C-alpha positions in Angstrom: 12.9 25.9 10.4 10.7 25.1 7.5 11.6 22.3 5.1 10.6 22.5 1.5 12.0 19.0 0.6 12.5 15.6 2.0 14.7 12.7 1.2 11.9 10.3 0.4 9.1 10.7 -2.1 5.4 10.6 -1.2 5.4 7.1 -2.9 7.9 5.9 -0.3 5.9 7.6 2.5 2.7 5.8 1.4 4.6 2.4 1.2 6.0 3.1 4.7 2.5 3.7 6.1 1.1 0.6 4.6 4.1 -1.5 5.8 3.3 -0.3 9.4 -0.4 -1.0 9.1 -1.7 -3.1 6.2 -5.3 -2.1 7.1 -4.7 1.6 7.2 -7.3 3.9 5.6 -6.4 6.2 2.8 -7.5 9.2 4.8 -5.1 8.2 7.6 -2.2 7.7 5.0 -3.1 11.1 3.6 -3.0 12.8 7.0 0.3 11.1 7.9 2.0 11.9 4.6 0.5 15.4 4.4 -1.2 14.9 1.0 -4.8 14.7 -0.1 -6.8 11.5 -0.1 -7.0 11.8 -3.9 -3.3 12.0 -4.2 -3.0 9.0 -1.8 -5.4 7.0 -4.0 -3.4 7.9 -7.1 -0.1 6.8 -5.5 -1.6 3.5 -4.4 -2.8 2.8 -7.9 0.6 3.6 -9.3 2.3 1.4 -6.7 -0.1 -1.4 -7.6 0.4 -0.9 -11.3 4.3 -1.1 -10.8 3.9 -4.3 -8.8 5.0 -2.9 -5.3 1.6 -3.3 -3.6 -1.6 -5.2 -3.9 -4.9 -4.9 -2.0 -7.8 -7.1 -1.1 -11.2 -5.8 -0.2 -12.2 -7.0 3.3 -15.7 -5.8 4.1 -15.7 -2.1 3.5 -11.9 -1.7 4.0 -8.8 -2.5 2.0 -6.1 -4.8 3.3 -2.8 -4.0 1.6 0.1 -6.4 1.0 3.6 -5.4 -0.1 5.1 -7.5 -2.9 8.4 -8.9 -2.0 11.6 -8.7 -4.1 10.7 -5.7 -6.2 13.7 -3.5 -6.8 13.6 0.2 -6.4 13.1 2.1 -9.7 16.0 4.5 -10.1 19.1 3.0 -11.9 21.3 3.9 -8.9 19.1 1.8 -6.6 18.0 -1.2 -8.6 20.2 -3.4 -6.5 18.0 -2.6 -3.5 14.6 -4.2 -3.0 11.8 -2.2 -1.4 11.7 -4.3 1.7 15.4 -3.4 2.4 14.4 0.3 2.3 11.4 -0.3 4.6 13.5 -2.4 7.0 16.0 0.5 7.3 13.2 3.0 8.0 11.6 0.7 10.6 14.9 0.6 12.6 
């Protein structure tokens, strides 16, 4: 059975990967999500610009940190903060 859609966006998938491993490499995120490294980098920039994520350079790698208390973007979901979604996915 081939699936052409999923319930979560690639942005949510990237956040999930980062929440599981804050030191994850973009190439590993890309492989897990099933997108290119370039798309992963673009999503990370968008998530940082929107305030969901920040990174710090540690040597040659990035260390990511999720920003707490940021609500989801869709009007139906603004009562939910991103950590609530990630907590649900981690169960």
